Legacy VTK file of the C-alpha trace (Angstrom):
# vtk DataFile Version 3.0
C-alpha trace
ASCII
DATASET POLYDATA
POINTS 508 float
0.000 0.000 0.000
2.914 2.371 0.604
3.802 2.067 -3.083
0.441 3.548 -4.020
1.008 6.527 -1.771
4.431 7.055 -3.312
2.821 6.911 -6.743
0.261 9.519 -5.706
3.018 11.777 -4.433
5.036 11.278 -7.611
2.043 12.104 -9.791
1.399 15.264 -7.818
5.031 16.348 -8.008
5.240 15.650 -11.749
2.069 17.658 -12.314
3.418 20.519 -10.231
6.721 20.382 -12.103
5.037 20.639 -15.483
2.859 23.500 -14.307
5.832 25.444 -12.977
7.779 24.667 -16.148
5.039 26.052 -18.355
4.782 29.196 -16.221
8.560 29.644 -16.300
9.025 29.128 -20.033
6.198 31.539 -20.764
8.199 34.327 -19.106
11.711 33.718 -20.562
13.266 33.059 -23.961
13.687 29.405 -24.817
17.090 28.010 -25.658
17.880 28.129 -29.379
17.882 24.345 -29.577
14.218 24.245 -28.472
13.273 27.111 -30.764
14.224 24.993 -33.770
11.534 22.414 -32.974
8.562 24.168 -31.314
6.041 21.642 -32.640
7.967 18.701 -31.189
8.355 20.446 -27.800
4.618 21.091 -27.677
3.861 17.511 -28.616
6.212 16.114 -25.974
4.791 18.401 -23.296
1.242 17.398 -24.186
2.146 13.711 -24.134
3.793 14.044 -20.722
0.807 15.949 -19.343
-1.566 13.295 -20.651
0.536 10.609 -18.994
0.323 12.435 -15.652
-3.458 12.633 -15.982
-3.700 8.945 -16.872
-1.574 7.975 -13.845
-3.693 10.108 -11.516
-6.895 8.672 -12.974
-5.569 5.132 -12.605
-4.760 5.776 -8.939
-8.358 6.810 -8.221
-9.658 3.843 -10.213
-7.488 1.331 -8.354
-8.576 2.625 -4.944
-12.263 2.598 -5.925
-12.039 -0.973 -7.271
-10.328 -2.166 -4.113
-12.643 -0.606 -1.530
-16.072 -0.464 -3.218
-16.946 -4.176 -2.680
-16.466 -3.697 1.079
-19.088 -0.925 1.197
-22.672 -2.160 1.531
-26.144 -0.697 1.342
-28.152 -0.893 4.576
-31.956 -0.832 4.481
-33.875 -0.599 7.734
-37.563 -0.687 8.498
-39.782 -0.147 11.489
-43.495 -0.901 11.779
-45.486 1.467 13.943
-49.030 2.565 14.670
-49.258 6.376 14.494
-51.145 8.578 16.894
-54.275 10.421 15.822
-52.223 13.561 15.092
-49.681 11.612 13.066
-52.468 9.939 11.068
-54.001 13.296 10.300
-50.742 14.682 8.939
-49.260 11.522 7.407
-47.292 12.414 4.248
-48.399 11.103 0.880
-46.208 8.398 -0.631
-45.065 10.900 -3.245
-44.483 13.743 -0.782
-40.999 15.329 -0.709
-38.530 13.826 1.722
-38.361 15.783 5.005
-35.143 17.576 5.913
-32.914 15.763 8.379
-29.572 16.991 9.738
-28.273 13.412 9.700
-29.062 12.910 5.989
-31.241 9.855 6.684
-34.386 9.669 4.653
-37.746 8.303 5.550
-40.789 7.291 3.674
-44.118 6.028 4.945
-46.097 3.285 3.277
-49.709 2.463 4.050
-49.708 -1.150 5.260
-53.299 -1.390 6.417
-56.862 -0.676 5.486
-58.999 2.201 6.620
-59.461 2.890 10.297
-57.454 3.999 13.274
-55.594 0.709 13.768
-53.651 0.820 10.522
-49.930 0.162 10.736
-47.298 1.997 8.756
-43.776 1.078 7.805
-40.981 3.587 8.184
-38.062 2.781 5.905
-34.538 4.139 5.820
-31.520 3.841 3.610
-27.856 4.174 4.464
-24.472 2.596 3.940
-22.003 0.524 5.911
-18.447 -0.830 5.763
-17.459 -4.486 6.199
-14.405 -4.376 8.434
-13.542 -8.074 8.875
-14.344 -11.562 7.657
-16.434 -12.245 10.777
-19.191 -10.230 9.106
-19.005 -7.113 11.288
-20.168 -3.911 9.615
-19.713 -0.369 10.919
-22.469 2.117 10.122
-24.200 5.114 11.725
-26.553 4.758 14.659
-29.107 6.987 12.936
-29.214 4.599 9.953
-30.587 1.680 12.009
-32.003 3.412 15.122
-35.034 1.526 16.499
-35.251 -0.618 13.364
-37.245 -3.867 13.477
-35.499 -5.278 10.419
-32.059 -4.642 8.916
-31.053 -5.767 5.433
-27.573 -5.578 3.912
-27.078 -5.301 0.163
-23.784 -6.426 -1.398
-22.200 -5.209 -4.605
-23.192 -8.506 -6.283
-26.866 -7.577 -5.872
-27.699 -9.996 -3.039
-29.579 -8.898 0.110
-29.222 -10.701 3.443
-30.544 -10.046 6.943
-28.267 -8.540 9.590
-28.439 -8.534 13.359
-27.708 -5.553 15.554
-24.603 -5.919 17.734
-24.796 -2.548 19.453
-25.191 1.196 19.079
-23.611 4.305 20.518
-25.766 7.411 19.992
-23.094 9.549 21.680
-20.833 9.118 18.641
-23.504 8.014 16.115
-21.759 4.669 15.567
-23.513 1.295 15.270
-22.301 -2.223 14.525
-24.327 -4.889 12.721
-23.304 -8.384 11.663
-24.212 -10.713 8.824
-23.758 -14.468 8.881
-20.301 -15.414 7.645
-21.933 -17.891 5.253
-23.724 -14.976 3.581
-20.501 -13.134 2.756
-19.355 -13.472 -0.866
-16.365 -15.802 -0.927
-14.108 -13.279 -2.644
-15.324 -10.226 -0.734
-12.408 -8.352 0.886
-12.829 -6.666 4.249
-11.915 -3.005 4.226
-8.572 -2.086 5.737
-8.744 0.559 8.434
-6.100 3.267 8.439
-4.877 5.735 11.068
-7.096 8.809 11.119
-4.763 10.512 13.615
-2.158 10.733 10.849
-4.569 12.367 8.397
-3.558 15.803 7.124
-5.539 18.676 5.684
-5.289 18.732 1.885
-5.055 14.957 1.356
-7.139 13.464 -1.451
-10.005 11.225 -0.262
-12.873 9.258 -1.796
-16.385 8.961 -0.325
-18.226 5.717 -1.143
-21.871 4.979 -0.402
-25.457 4.832 -1.655
-26.746 8.386 -2.160
-30.486 8.946 -2.514
-31.488 5.374 -3.407
-30.196 1.837 -3.726
-30.219 2.331 -7.478
-27.205 4.611 -6.940
-25.360 2.250 -4.596
-21.557 2.194 -4.524
-21.233 5.714 -5.873
-17.744 7.191 -5.573
-16.951 10.900 -5.167
-13.587 12.599 -4.725
-12.364 15.586 -2.748
-9.832 16.609 -0.154
-9.675 16.739 3.612
-10.876 20.269 4.380
-10.232 20.127 8.136
-9.671 17.696 10.995
-10.742 17.787 14.632
-14.038 19.569 13.979
-16.037 19.800 17.212
-18.924 21.895 18.571
-20.896 20.975 15.439
-23.850 20.006 17.641
-24.626 16.534 16.266
-23.381 14.193 18.998
-21.881 14.246 22.485
-18.405 13.246 21.277
-17.269 15.086 18.152
-13.907 14.997 16.376
-15.022 15.133 12.760
-13.056 14.991 9.546
-14.432 17.663 7.209
-14.307 17.008 3.465
-15.578 18.528 0.243
-16.057 15.089 -1.349
-19.779 14.971 -2.155
-21.779 13.295 0.637
-25.539 13.060 0.131
-28.529 11.446 1.870
-27.878 7.712 1.885
-24.095 8.081 2.179
-24.388 7.876 5.967
-22.305 4.996 7.303
-20.245 4.737 4.111
-16.480 4.888 3.804
-14.144 7.853 3.542
-10.964 6.442 1.986
-7.446 7.781 1.491
-5.246 7.225 -1.562
-3.744 4.090 -0.017
-7.157 2.463 -0.068
-7.468 2.676 3.716
-10.747 3.626 5.391
-10.009 6.693 7.500
-13.565 7.803 8.292
-17.256 6.863 8.440
-19.381 9.424 6.582
-22.094 10.746 8.859
-23.535 14.194 8.087
-23.552 17.270 5.876
-23.971 20.972 6.476
-26.465 22.093 3.860
-29.212 24.587 3.077
-30.489 22.674 0.067
-30.696 19.117 1.443
-27.848 17.972 -0.822
-24.090 18.263 -0.829
-22.703 21.788 -0.706
-19.088 20.867 -0.141
-19.176 20.557 3.662
-19.394 16.949 4.785
-18.378 15.289 8.052
-16.963 11.848 8.786
-16.268 10.156 12.106
-12.531 9.340 12.360
-11.948 5.607 11.933
-9.842 5.485 15.121
-12.886 6.601 17.111
-15.228 4.283 15.185
-12.853 1.326 15.655
-12.659 1.888 19.427
-16.451 2.032 19.667
-16.853 -1.133 17.549
-14.315 -3.089 19.594
-16.017 -2.050 22.827
-19.478 -3.015 21.542
-18.248 -6.404 20.301
-16.130 -7.150 23.377
-18.263 -5.714 26.186
-21.724 -5.409 24.661
-21.613 -1.712 25.513
-19.307 1.254 25.140
-16.827 1.466 28.002
-15.335 4.945 28.389
-12.689 6.409 30.620
-13.822 8.877 33.285
-11.975 11.751 34.903
-14.761 13.282 36.945
-14.488 17.027 36.338
-16.705 19.747 34.939
-14.585 21.670 32.468
-14.845 24.748 30.290
-12.706 26.463 27.692
-10.308 29.174 28.796
-11.661 32.363 27.217
-9.686 35.594 26.880
-11.579 36.965 29.874
-10.852 33.910 32.043
-7.190 33.987 30.984
-6.940 37.643 31.984
-8.757 37.124 35.272
-6.627 34.099 36.182
-3.448 35.792 34.895
-2.756 33.020 32.401
-0.252 33.602 29.602
-2.342 31.778 26.962
-6.011 30.988 26.541
-5.485 27.315 25.685
-6.224 24.395 27.949
-9.395 23.850 29.947
-10.270 25.143 33.389
-11.822 22.905 36.028
-15.117 24.367 37.157
-15.959 21.562 39.565
-14.691 18.179 40.729
-17.064 15.237 41.176
-16.953 13.708 44.616
-15.234 10.305 44.894
-14.069 10.605 41.280
-10.573 9.814 39.977
-9.953 13.575 39.747
-10.817 14.171 43.412
-8.745 11.189 44.552
-5.748 12.552 42.625
-6.104 15.981 44.224
-7.427 18.025 41.287
-9.004 21.262 42.447
-11.486 23.778 41.150
-9.600 26.426 39.176
-6.875 24.073 37.925
-6.117 24.547 34.231
-5.405 21.267 32.414
-2.923 21.916 29.598
-1.844 18.399 28.562
-2.589 14.717 29.035
0.282 12.247 28.627
2.266 15.012 26.940
-0.406 15.796 24.316
-1.416 19.460 24.453
-5.055 20.167 25.299
-6.637 23.058 23.404
-10.330 22.747 24.280
-12.950 20.763 26.177
-13.919 18.573 23.215
-10.358 17.356 22.780
-9.942 16.440 26.452
-13.321 14.682 26.623
-12.547 12.628 23.520
-9.084 11.634 24.751
-10.373 10.563 28.157
-13.424 8.768 26.751
-11.430 6.628 24.316
-8.946 5.539 27.017
-9.722 2.282 28.819
-10.743 2.569 32.487
-7.891 1.579 34.760
-5.327 3.323 32.566
-2.842 5.557 34.385
-2.456 9.022 32.814
-0.342 12.079 33.567
-1.982 15.505 33.552
-0.112 18.781 33.223
-1.921 21.534 35.089
-1.461 25.155 36.048
-2.349 25.991 39.655
-1.735 29.397 41.210
0.513 30.326 38.296
2.719 27.272 38.646
2.892 24.226 36.368
2.733 20.802 37.981
2.010 17.197 37.022
-0.749 15.029 38.443
-0.872 11.261 37.914
-4.191 9.446 38.191
-5.962 6.264 37.152
-9.068 6.753 35.027
-12.338 5.267 36.209
-15.239 3.997 34.103
-17.832 6.529 33.044
-21.154 5.528 34.658
-23.767 4.667 32.034
-26.351 6.928 33.642
-23.956 9.858 34.107
-25.353 13.154 32.912
-21.829 14.078 31.837
-21.797 17.818 32.504
-18.237 17.827 31.172
-18.373 21.111 29.270
-19.805 24.559 29.816
-20.218 26.778 26.762
-19.181 30.386 27.296
-21.388 33.167 25.943
-20.413 36.612 24.618
-21.571 39.658 26.573
-21.973 43.411 26.755
-23.099 44.676 30.169
-23.845 43.493 33.740
-27.362 43.447 35.188
-28.410 41.158 38.077
-30.164 41.355 41.417
-28.656 39.310 44.227
-30.072 38.209 47.575
-28.831 36.583 50.747
-29.845 32.929 51.099
-32.764 32.936 53.512
-34.899 29.885 54.315
-37.562 31.214 51.943
-35.026 31.795 49.150
-33.479 28.353 49.718
-36.911 26.728 49.410
-37.819 28.757 46.305
-34.668 27.779 44.418
-34.271 24.331 46.027
-30.874 25.200 47.508
-29.142 22.980 50.043
-26.680 25.619 51.214
-26.850 28.625 53.516
-23.762 30.538 52.379
-23.280 32.493 49.187
-25.343 35.034 47.270
-28.178 33.908 45.026
-29.226 35.606 41.774
-32.899 36.559 41.997
-33.281 38.486 38.724
-31.364 38.890 35.450
-32.044 41.877 33.204
-32.914 40.986 29.631
-30.047 41.736 27.247
-27.609 42.385 30.074
-24.032 41.207 30.413
-25.128 38.561 32.912
-27.910 37.283 30.658
-25.579 36.973 27.703
-23.078 35.074 29.843
-25.874 32.696 30.839
-26.056 33.731 34.470
-29.531 32.622 35.531
-32.016 33.250 38.279
-31.296 30.749 41.049
-27.542 30.655 40.415
-25.445 30.925 43.566
-22.322 33.128 43.403
-19.584 31.486 45.465
-16.564 33.574 44.431
-15.799 36.930 42.848
-12.220 37.229 41.559
-11.232 34.230 43.700
-12.607 35.850 46.874
-15.026 33.592 48.730
-18.614 34.853 48.947
-20.405 33.653 52.071
-22.997 36.387 52.384
-24.667 39.236 50.568
-22.281 41.640 52.280
-19.290 39.711 50.867
-20.754 40.060 47.409
-21.427 43.771 47.754
-17.908 44.400 49.064
-16.376 42.453 46.176
-18.455 44.321 43.578
-17.624 47.721 45.076
-13.932 47.008 44.599
-14.243 46.383 40.874
-13.096 49.163 38.544
-14.546 49.959 35.131
-13.044 47.939 32.257
-11.746 45.367 34.750
-12.210 41.663 34.036
-14.374 39.943 36.652
-14.407 36.210 37.379
-17.465 34.637 39.021
-17.624 31.099 40.388
-21.269 30.066 40.035
-23.093 27.024 41.399
-26.070 25.639 39.488
-27.781 22.325 40.078
-25.069 21.168 42.453
-22.220 21.792 39.979
-19.964 24.823 39.670
-18.446 26.673 36.733
-16.649 29.938 36.003
-18.045 32.993 34.237
-15.672 35.798 33.226
-16.617 39.190 31.766
-15.282 42.711 31.445
-17.158 45.467 33.304
-18.229 48.183 30.848
-16.885 51.688 31.249
LINES 1 509
508 0 1 2 3 4 5 6 7 8 9 10 11 12 13 14 15 16 17 18 19 20 21 22 23 24 25 26 27 28 29 30 31 32 33 34 35 36 37 38 39 40 41 42 43 44 45 46 47 48 49 50 51 52 53 54 55 56 57 58 59 60 61 62 63 64 65 66 67 68 69 70 71 72 73 74 75 76 77 78 79 80 81 82 83 84 85 86 87 88 89 90 91 92 93 94 95 96 97 98 99 100 101 102 103 104 105 106 107 108 109 110 111 112 113 114 115 116 117 118 119 120 121 122 123 124 125 126 127 128 129 130 131 132 133 134 135 136 137 138 139 140 141 142 143 144 145 146 147 148 149 150 151 152 153 154 155 156 157 158 159 160 161 162 163 164 165 166 167 168 169 170 171 172 173 174 175 176 177 178 179 180 181 182 183 184 185 186 187 188 189 190 191 192 193 194 195 196 197 198 199 200 201 202 203 204 205 206 207 208 209 210 211 212 213 214 215 216 217 218 219 220 221 222 223 224 225 226 227 228 229 230 231 232 233 234 235 236 237 238 239 240 241 242 243 244 245 246 247 248 249 250 251 252 253 254 255 256 257 258 259 260 261 262 263 264 265 266 267 268 269 270 271 272 273 274 275 276 277 278 279 280 281 282 283 284 285 286 287 288 289 290 291 292 293 294 295 296 297 298 299 300 301 302 303 304 305 306 307 308 309 310 311 312 313 314 315 316 317 318 319 320 321 322 323 324 325 326 327 328 329 330 331 332 333 334 335 336 337 338 339 340 341 342 343 344 345 346 347 348 349 350 351 352 353 354 355 356 357 358 359 360 361 362 363 364 365 366 367 368 369 370 371 372 373 374 375 376 377 378 379 380 381 382 383 384 385 386 387 388 389 390 391 392 393 394 395 396 397 398 399 400 401 402 403 404 405 406 407 408 409 410 411 412 413 414 415 416 417 418 419 420 421 422 423 424 425 426 427 428 429 430 431 432 433 434 435 436 437 438 439 440 441 442 443 444 445 446 447 448 449 450 451 452 453 454 455 456 457 458 459 460 461 462 463 464 465 466 467 468 469 470 471 472 473 474 475 476 477 478 479 480 481 482 483 484 485 486 487 488 489 490 491 492 493 494 495 496 497 498 499 500 501 502 503 504 505 506 507
């Protein structure tokens, strides 16, 4: 496979060389020996250029031939009895497909006669990738979610039933399996690459079944537009590969392949205003998908590492308030009791800058790294505490299945401050269901104010102002009086039993 990558590099370099040569010779006089045979020079240049194009085309063709048989079409169906409201507004069979951010289409077919007890069949179409000869197939959770029946279609035209092994809605990965006896004898399993080594600008192919099974095993080409895309808002754990290779409804669960023929991503979603591809598609990195698959097959569930902290990104305001030199890393807003973090001595206000030597830039990166690490693994954290850098070693626990996972707090932009604050009386504590007596509680937030835009809410308890503990309303008033205009202020706020930081600049 390395030979193919070398060939791709050679083709690219040859093409670049010819382009630069043409640009150069168009600006300078040619040597007299070339001037004597301009027709021959032109013919040779054209022949060389055509050869480069043929080599590049052959590279794409070879990769497509190798990987396409491993990509399958997945059809799912679910029988349901709609409510009275759903029956009233049931789409016609020829109605346009509804929009769906996960590019998964539905259609409803009337399976019964007249009356309120009719059943309907919801059908979906997607793609999947055969990853080994045991019949395991990786696809998207949204392709087979709540399906009663799953069918897999091979490139030879056969359709066989598949059983569900497991799903993980938090990453939108699912694993299904077909009987080994149903696999075509000569069908190769796709080879999985290393998505961590993927670079922006690499050529990739997207393979799947856009729009209908009649278009199965379609291949589109593009480049890697970006890696590590998070905060897209599709799943809990996001680390997407972004590509401009055309991905359309039905491509979900299909393969994103590099020029070595290695699967480096599972196509999952598009950003679109039209419902079709507009050059912004997202794929789940194969390293993440592989970890999820192995966990589902081995444990019957997804086992994730657990640190036990509530974290938030370090904004410019927080960096200024905490006197940090950079605004990278994540700040610990709270530490879960009896968690690995608490046992290791992590404290509120610590800034985590690296894990096992890998720099941490934001909350999504830290959450993904911890989640994909097996419980029981010992890790080293680099943190900043009180302006000093130190290392903390701890052993990760297992993320509880029912954990709410308040691992990240999203900071909001702001303009001006505007809150009313009260001491915590018995009446106030009952009104806001507080189990504490110390602190200052927010009783009103002005619409459009600085506090409102920073998501300070009624019922929030202010525990600190600029690292000064707030035990009473008087403490709060004294802290506020000492704040100058244009100064950055850092609040520590408790909400629902968890704490987080809010930083803002006081307007002049």
